[in-house]
N, C-alpha and C positions, 0 to 999 in steps of 0.2 A: 890484708884484706884483700885489698884494692886488684892485684894480680892474679888474685884467686877467683876474682869475682867473675869474670865471664866463662870460666872453664867451672863453675858452681852450677850456670844457669846450662851450660850446657848438657853437665852430667845428669841435673832435673828435668832436661827436655827428653834427653836419653831414656830415662828413668820413666819419664811420663808416657813417651812411646810405646815401652811396653809394656806398661798398667794398663793402656788403650787397646791393646793389638794384645790381650788376656781376655775380653771382653768385648767380641765382635758384634754383638745384639746390640749394647747399649749405643758399641762408639760407630755404627751404620745405621740406627734410628736417630743419632743425635745430627750425623754428619747429612745424613740425609732430610731430614727438617731443616737444618740451617741453610743446605743448598737451597730447595723449594724458596723462604723469603729471601735469600740474598737474589736465587737467579732470576725470580719476580721482578726484586727492587730494580735491579741492573738491567730490566728488561722494558720496561717500564720510564727507567733513565733514562735510556739509550735513545725513544722515543723522544722525550722535553728538549731536549739536550739538539739533535739537529733537526728537531721540528719548531720549536720555539725559542731557543736559543741560540742556536747558530745553522738556519737551514741555507745560508746565501754564500759561502766563506768565499767565494771567486765575485762578489760582488766587493764593491770599495765604498765606502761611505754610507753602509748601509745604515750604521746607528742614527744619520741625519735623513733619511728618506723615509716618507710619508707617505698614506693616503690618505682619503677625504671620503665620509660618508654623508647623505642629506637624511637625517632620522626624524620620521613621520610620527610626530606628535600628536594627532590629530585623531589616531586610529586606537583602539583598543589592541588589537593584534601585531603596534607599533609597524617594523620594516622600513624601509626607505630604500637609496639607491646610491650604488658607488660610480656609478658611469654616468658623463654629462655629457650635453652636446658640445661638439666643438665650437659651436658659438661661445657658448659660456665660459668652456675652458682658454678662448680666448681673452675675455673680459676678464678672467681671475688671473692669466699671466699677467695682464696690462696693471691691474690696479693692487696685487699681492706686492708687499714689500719682506715678507717671512720669505719668502724663498728664491733662494740663490737662479734654481730655472724650475722650470717642467717640463713633463714627457707625456705623452699621451698614447692611446692604444687600442685595439679593440680587436679583436677578432671575428675571420671570413672565411666562409669557404672558397678555398680554391681548387680548383678544376686543373689539370695539368691535362691537353691535349695529345697527341699521338697519331700518327698513324693504323695504331691498333684500336683508339677509343679514347675514353676519357676517364683519367684517374683524379679522384679526390684528395686533397691536401688538408691539412689542417692549416689554413694562414691566419696570420697575425700583420696589419698596419700599424706601424708606430712612425714616430716624428722621429727627425732624423738626428738628432741628436739624443735616443732613450739609450744606446750601447755605450756611447762613449759616458755619459752618465754613469750608470753601472758602471763600466772603469773596467769593462771584460771587454782584453782585447779575442780578435778571431782565430780560429787554429787553422786554419786554412783561408788565402788570400786577404781580405777586409772586411770591415764591418760598416753598416750605414753611416751616412754623416748628412750631417745639412743638405749639403750639395744637392743630393740626390732627391731630395723631396720639393727640391722647385718646378714648377710647371714645364719647364722646357729641359729639364733631365732626362736623360735613357730612361726605360723603365731597366731598373736591377732589383736583384734580390738577394737574399742569403738563407742560409740551410742552416736545421738544427743539427747536431751531433751525432744522432739516432738516425735522423732520416740520412744522413751521410751513409750510415753502416748500413740501412735497414734496405734502403731505395737507389743508392746510387753507387752500392758496388764499394764503398772506401777507395775509391778511382780521386790521385792525388792532382787529376789533371782535367778533372770536372770543372775548376772554377773556371771562369770563361767562357761555359757552354749557356747557348740560348734555349730555352726552354718557353713551350706558350702555356701561359698562362693566364687564366680566363680570358682566352681568345688572344691577346696580346704579346707579344715576340718578346723574353725578360732576359736578362742575363745573369748569372749565376756569381753574384762576386766574391762571394765568400761563405765558410762553412764556421758559425760557432763551434766553442770545446763543450764536452759535455758538460752537462748537471747546467746549462741554461737554456731555459724553456720558457722567456717569457711567450705570457696567452698563450702557456700551452700549444706552442704553435710548434709546427714542422720546419713553416718555410714563412720570414718576413719580407715585408715590401715598407718602402718609405710610404708616408701619405703628409700631403701637406694641407694643413689648417688655413681658412683665408675665410677673411668677412665677406659676404654675399653670395661666397660660395653655397649651392643646395647641400652639397655630401657633407660640406661641414655643419649646416645647419640642420640637417635632418639624423645625424651618424651620433652615437653617443658612442664615448670612450673613456676607459681606465682612465684618472684623472691622478699622477703620483708626481711625488717636486720633493728637492732637495734643499733641507731648512738651513736657510744661513749659518754661519757661524754662531751659535750664544743664543739663539732665536729657538727658544722653549716651545712647547708642544703646546702649549696654555696660550701663549702670545698668538700662534698661528690659529689658533682656532676660535679664537676672540676675534682676530681680524678678520679672519674669513666668513663669521657670522654676521656683522657687517658688510659685507659685502655681499651675502648672499640675500639680504634683507632686500638689496636694491635689483639684484639680477631674477626674482621673484616678481617685482613689479615687471622687467622686460617678458619675461620667460613664465608666467603662471600659471599655465599647464604643466609647467614642469615641479610646481613646490603644490606640497601640500596646504591646507589652511595654516599649520602650526606647527613648527619644523625647526629643528638645529640641526647645524654643522657639525659633527665631528670629524677630528684629525688625528688618525692611526698610524701607530708604528707602520712600516713596511713588513712585519712578521705581523702582527694583528689586521691588517688588513687582507690579509689573505685567508688568515687561518680564521678570524674571527671568533664564533663562540664555542669553534671545536677545542680553542684551548681549552676553558673551563672542563668540557670533557675529562683531558687527558690530567689535568692537576686533579678533579677528581678520581679517577684511575690512581694518580701517585698517592693521594689520602688513604683507599681503601689498599694497596699494594703496601705502603706502611704500616698496617693495622697487619697485614699478614706476614711479615716481617719480626712484629711485637710476639703474636702468637709462635711466631716459632721458637723467639727469643725465650722466652716462657716457658715452653714447655721443654725445650734443650735446660733451661734451669733448674725446672721440675727434677730432671731426669741426674742432674749432676748432684740436687740436693740429696734424692734415693740415694746415689752412689756414695755419696759423700757420709751419709749415714751408717753403712757397712764398712766407713774405712775409717771408725772411731778409732779402733784397735792401730790400727797401723798410724792414725795419725800421733797416738798417743806413744805409742812404743819411740816412736821418731823424735818425739819432743825427748821423752825421758834421754835420749841418748845423746840430746844435746843441741837440737833440732831448735830453731828460734822459731815465732810466730810468723815473722816475716818470711822463712825461707820455706814455711809450711804456707802462706797464700804464693809464695812465689811458683812454687810448684803444681798450686793448682789452675792458678792461674795461665802457667806457660801450659796445660792438660786443653784447657778454652783456647788458646792460641790454635794449637795443633788443631783442634775439633775444628775452630774458625774458617780455619786457609784452606783445610781440607774439603771444606762448606763452598768456600771460595769457588775452590778448583772446582768444584761438581754444579756449583750453582752459576760458572758462568760457560760449562757446556751445555746444564739447560737452555739459559738467556739465548747462547746463540741459535739453538732453535725455536726460542718463544719468539725473538727478534723476527726471524724470516714467517714465522705465523702469522706474527701481529700485522707487519711490515704488508700481508697479503692482503689482511683484512679490512684498513683501514680505506674505505670509501673513496674512489678517486675523486677529486676534487676538494679533501678538505683537508691537505694539509700541501705545502709549497711543494710544485712538482718539483725544484731543484733539489729537495732534500733530502736525502741518503741514509737513511736507518741502518746501524751496524755498531757491532761490538768494536768500534777506535779505541784510540789509547783516554784519552779522557774519560766514557765508557769506563772503564778498568780499573785508572786512578780512584771513582765512585765505588765500583767494586770493592777496591783496598779499603775504602774510608767505611764503608759501611759494614765490611767484615772488621774493622777496627772497635770500630761501635759496639756490634755484636759480642765482641769479647767481653766489653763493660757490662752489654745490658746481661746477658743471662751468665757471664763467669766471675765478674767482682763477688756479689751479693752471697753464694752458695760459699766459696772461697773464705768470706771474712766470716760468714754463718758458722762454718766448722771450726776454724778456731775461735771462736770464742766462747765454744765450750767447754767446759771443765774436763779437761786430758786428763786428769788422774782417776776420774771417776769413769770415763768412759772406759780408762785399760782395767779397773778395778772391776766392772760390771761386764767385762767382754767377754762375749759366750753364754751370757745368760736372757740374752731372747729377747733384752729390756731394745726400746726403742722410743720411748720417750710419752705411749698410750697415745690414744685415739684424740687426744686435745694437743698434742706437740707439736706439731707442723705447721704451725700458724703461715708463716711466709708461701710453703707448700698452696698450702689454699687458697690464701691472696691470689697465687700466680693461677693455680685451676680456675678461681671466679671471675679473673682479669679474660684469661684463654676463653669462656664461655661467651664472654661480654662482649670481646672483642669480635669473636665468632658469629655472634647474633647481629651485629650490625652489617656486617659484609654480608651476611643472607638475605638478611632483609631489603641492602639496597641490592641483590641481585634478584630477590623476589619479586619487588617494586618494577622494576623493568623488564623481569619479564613476563609479568601481568603487560606493560605497556608495550611490547613488541607484541603478545597475543591479542590485545584488544585492535592497535595499529592494523594487523594481517588479518582482523574481521571485520574491520568498518567496513561498512555499506557505502564502495565509491557511485553508485547511483546507474553503474556500466557494469561487461561482463567484459571480463581483461582475459576470460579464460581461450583460449583459441583463437589470438586476435594477435597477426603478424606484422612487426611496423618496420618499414624501410623508409628512413630519409633520404629525400631525395633535393640537393641543393639547386637553386634555379636564380633567375636576376641577372644569368649572366649567357653567353652564344646564342640560342634558340629560344631563350625566353625572358627575355628585358619587359617586355610589357604585360599587363594585367591580361590584355586578351590572348599573348601567345600564350602564357601560364596557361590559362583556361583549356586552352584548344590541346596545348598538349596531355593535361590530364585527362579530361577527356578521349583522348584517345587511346592512353595507357590501361584505365578505369576499363575502358572496354573489352580489352583484352582480357586482363585480370579476371573479371568477371565470367568470363568465357571457360575459363579453364576447369574442367573437373578438379573436386575437393576446396573449390573457392564458392560460399556463400551468399557474399556479398563484399563489396569495395569500395572503399571512399580515400577522400584526402581533406586534410585540414590544416592550417598554417601554424595553429596553434598543437599545442599539446597535453595530451590529456590522462586528466588528473592536474595538470598544473596547469592548464587552461592559454589563454591567448595574450593579449594587450590591451593593456588600461587604455580608457577613455573618458570623459563625461558622456552624459545623453541626459535626452531632455525627450519628454513625452509630449504630444502638441493635446493642447485642453487643460494641462494638468502644472499649473503656476506651483512654484517652489522657490522656498530661501536659500537652501541649503542645496549645499553640490552632489550632482546625483555622479556618482560615479559606476563603472562595469569592467566587465570583462569580455572585451568581443576577439569574437572567432570567425576565421575567414573557410568556407567549407564547402564543398560540392553536395550534388544529392547524393542520396543513400547515408549520411554521415551516420544520422542517431540510429539505423537500422544495422548498421555496422559495428555500433559500438554497443550495441542492444541499450539503449533510454530509451525509456515510454514519452510516444506523444499523448497529454492528456487534453489538448485543443485542438481545433482550425486541421493542417495540413504540413506537409514534409515539404522539404525543396525538391521541387521536379527536373529534371534536366532540363528545361524548357526554360525554368527561374536560372540555370547557371549561366544556360550557354544563350540564351537570351537577353541579358544583363537587366532581367525583371529589378526591379527596385523593392523587395521584399525583406523581410528578417523573421525570424525565429530568436524568441527570447524563454529564459528560462523561470519555472514558477517562482523562487527566489526575487527574480525583479519585478515580477508582478506582484507578489505577497510586501514588497520593499515602498515600491514606488510606486506602485498602481493599484493598490486594497480599493476592492469593491468598486473596480470600474470593468467594465471589459475592453481584456487586451486587445481581441482580434481587428482587426480595421485599424485602429488605434497608428498613428505617424511619430516614429520615434525617432532623432536624429544623434548623429555618433559624430564625432571628429576623427577623420580616418585621414591615410593619405601621404602625402610628400611631396609639395609643401602639404600641412595637413589644412584639409578640408572639412567646415561644419555639411553632412549629408542626409536626406531624411529616406527611410525605409517604411512600407509597411507592413504590419507585424500579420503574418498569418499562420500560426503556429505558436504551441507553448509546449515546451516540453520537458520532462522532470528533471528535478535538481539533479546532477552527477558534478563531482568533487573534480573544482577546477583552480584549486589555489594550494594544491599538495593537499596528502593522505590526512596531514594531523589539522588543517584551518578548514574554520566551515566553509562551506561551499559562496560564492561570489553572485551576486547581479553578471548575465551573460548574456549579451547578445550574439545572434550568430548571420553572418550575413555570406552571400555567393558569392563560390572564388573568386570572379571577377572584377570585386568591387578593388578591389587594391594590388597593387605588383608586390612579391614579397620577395624574403632570401634565401627560402628555402618552404616545402611542405613536405607531411610525416603522410606517406601511403600505408592503408589499412585494408588489411584484407583478415575476414574471419575464415574461418578453415573450415572443414569436415572432420578432420583429422589432426596431424602434426602439425603444428604451425610450422614447424623448421622442417620439415618434410614439400614443401613448398615455395624455400626460398630461390633456389633456383630459377623454378618455371616463371616465378613473379618477376625475378632480377629480366629473364628472357625478352619479355612479353614488353616490360618498361624500353628498354633498347631496343625492340622491334617499334617504339612508339616514337622512338627519338636514343640515334645511336650516340648523341652528344651528351646524352644526361649521364652525370657521376651518381653514386648510392653508395650510401655510407648509413652507420648503425641500424644493421638491418640483426634485427631482435624480436621476443613477444615479448607482448606489452607487461605480460606476470614477469618477464625478468629484468624488465630494465624499472618496475615500480620495485622488487629485490636491490636493487642497483640504487637507486636514487631517493626511495622512501623509507625503506627500510634498513638498508645495510648500517649506518650511523648506531640506529638504537640494538643491533643486532649485537654489534662489535660490543658497544658498554655492556649488554648484557652475558658472551662469552668472556668476555673480562673479568666480570664479576663473578659470573658464578663457577668460573675453574677457581680466582680465591680463596669462594667461600667456601667451593668442593674440598678444597686445601686446608683450609683452614680447621673445618668440621671434622678433617681426619682427624688434624694434629690433635684439635679438642678432644675426642674421644681416644684417641694413644693415650692424651695426660692423662684425662680420668682413671683409666684401664691400668697404666702401671703405676699409676702411683697408691691407688686403693691394692692392688697386685701387692704391690713394696710394703704396704702398711701391714698389709695382709700374713704377709710372711716376716716380719717384722713380730708382729705383733701373736706370735702362735702360743707362746706362753701364757700372754693373758688370754688366750683364748680359752686354751687347755684350759686353767685355772677356771675360769669362770661356766665352763659347762661342768666340771667337776664337783663344783656345788650348785651343781642345778640350772645351768642356762641350756635351753634348750637349742636346738638347729636354726628353731625360725629366732627365735629369739640373736641367734647369732648374725643369721643372714638379716634382719631387720635393724640390729646396730650396726654390720658394716656397709648393708645398703643406703641406708639413713648418713651418713657422710657423705659417699654420692648426690643423693639429694639435696640436702642442706647446701652444698657444693651450684646445685646445677642451680638452685633457687635464689640462691645469692647470686649470678651469675648474671640467669634471665634477667633480674629485676633491674640490675644496673646496664647491664646490656639495652633495654627499656627506654632507660633515662636516657644514655646516651643516642640512642637510632634516635629518640623523638628530635634532637637535633638535628645530627648526624642526616637525617636523611633531606630534610630540606636542601642541601646543596645541590640533591637529582630533581629538583621542582623543574629542573630549566629541561629537562630531558624527560619529562612527563607529560603525556596528553592524555587527559581525562582521566588522571590516575592521582588520586591526592595520598602527598608524601606519610602518612599517618593511617596509609589505605588498613582499615581492619584485619581485611579476609587474609590482605601479605602476612601482616604481624600476629595474625592465629597461629596461619599455616608455620610459619616460620618456628613461632614458638612450642609448636608439636613436634618439628622436626629436630629441635633443639633436647626437647624432654628425653624423647625416643633413644633417642642416638645416645646420650648421658645415662638414659637407662641402660642402655645396654651394654655399655661401656662399666657400668657401675657391677650389672646382674653378676656376668661372668666370675668375677674374681672373688666376687660376698660369696655367689656360690661356694667356690673354692675352701672357702672359709669354711663353712659347716663343716666339711670333711675331715677336719681335725680332731685326729684322737686324742682326747686325753688323758689315757692313758699310759700311752708313748711320751707324750710331753712328761707328765707328773713323773716316769719312768728316767728321760734326761736328766731332769732337774734334780 
């Protein structure tokens, strides 16, 4: 027997392929359903594999690399920070015994000056040991070393591979060339390999952290460390919390009243909460795969019911039940592997679309999402799993039947009656339930996106042009120099035709400025008063479209004359000055580097506008004239009469006319910026869940339609007899349609029970929308019921066309 076993399998395989080829409609439908399930699953796994499981293949010891987060426990909104001051990092480095070494870095605007003008790069300041700890060698030249950060070392930098390709012409002789960066001649000593994108930088320069140094004290850096072998994250976290308690006494402004320190893996410190979104997508695609498998299993059950005579004949000729099961399983294997091939093609397209839709900054820049060997192996494993899920049950169901009775009854049209196909009914009910879960999830995300996009921002984002202008080096090092440049630039921009108004701010519209403690003269308090501070020029509120409620706006004399005046928002008045006249009060804020507490007279109150993102409540805010503090960059805002993009060239020209050394970056409209930074992640979840839900609903409709249509075809004899003895066409329609409606009712009931628990996983992605939102649930139930009714009605209507005379004559 053994020598004939492979030959028997080959024979069954060829027979199965011929059998499937004779039913092209069934085969194509089954392959498409599996391809959609396997393709979607493979796409999501490729993201998880390359973003969460292995985004840093070029770095060594990634498993021991960690970051920290100071988690704010005193605020209902949570929050915290991932960056520490240079002084804090030195203290942690000296006191922590859990780490083998510590690296630090921060982003900076790097200005590259040539005879033709100034160009801006995304820069990174890193400790000299960063690339040595990461274990990545240079592609050309060398990396930075600890010697490069010494105070007396020559100025050097390394460039990213992307910059070498796009801006340096892939010139291998560029190493050793001197560039003027931020006004300092700096030598390029190396080019990093592809996929190295630390701090999202184009260039990296060394930074030296030293106690007592103003730069070290006032700048904040991302803290990362290499755990000592054998030290767990829990042990490091316990130690860091002990040290942080001491740090909070030294730097009280840097720590909230109640906090904890979390030690995070290298991936968690970058990806953050987005990994929960990815795992939620993985759960959704798992549901879609189950729907696809249930759909194909139902098709196979229906097909198997029509092959009872074939199975009975083969059994009577000596085929064992195992041989029959093997035959049916091999046909399932053929379908699954064809589905995998088509699914991988769909996945290649899906990966491209999904990778392009993931908002920048949510995943490590080093991650490359692709259909690699590991993803293909996963696809193969998913294919094998689908064979078990959709192929085994129909095969066993087929051979468990009384084959002798099947042979005797063949040709009579008996098919077990309306109550016979319990497994098929259970599969359809399961499909409906799973589809309901996906549709409700997509509905909640859609409602969330609509709510976010219709949220009142408190300002008018339409026709608002945004240009980011890095300052703090070159000709704008001091606050006075920056204010003078802004005055010149704004005067020229406001004179342009098509410009209604223009202003500048050191903050970011909708996302606010920097935090500080505040006090109001004559109003004692025991708790800590905190607010957001934003530096701006005159005309700022008019440009944004924010209403002035009391007092007056800033004037050019306020900004140019360095008057100690301030404007506050309504939230600050309501929270800290309720029942008190704000105009004329002195408000004290801590700003500057080093931090200095200064008093300003409140001259105006403006309406609340979003300043902590679209989803979070507005925070108390203090607006100060631009002269008050030197900063690293300003946003220039211009409200236009027409399309903002049409004014970009003219506005840039006037900025350079005010100072040719200024670099301009991030030119965009405020509406597009909000789409990119505020709405992109919720929209991504909506698109993915929406696509999965739509596919699932189509598969469910096809499943209901095909099963009822097949049942009607098998039951023509019973229908004819019923009509011959007096049943009306309405009775037949009601009887047949009732079958589908019972499935729908059972599926909706089961799906609701599952959805009430499953949608709670989406709560972190919802803003102001309950996971049990009744509008969403009612709408989705209506969609499922209407779709299911339509899928049931068409074949039920055909059942009424059965001619009893023809049926009985055949009988």
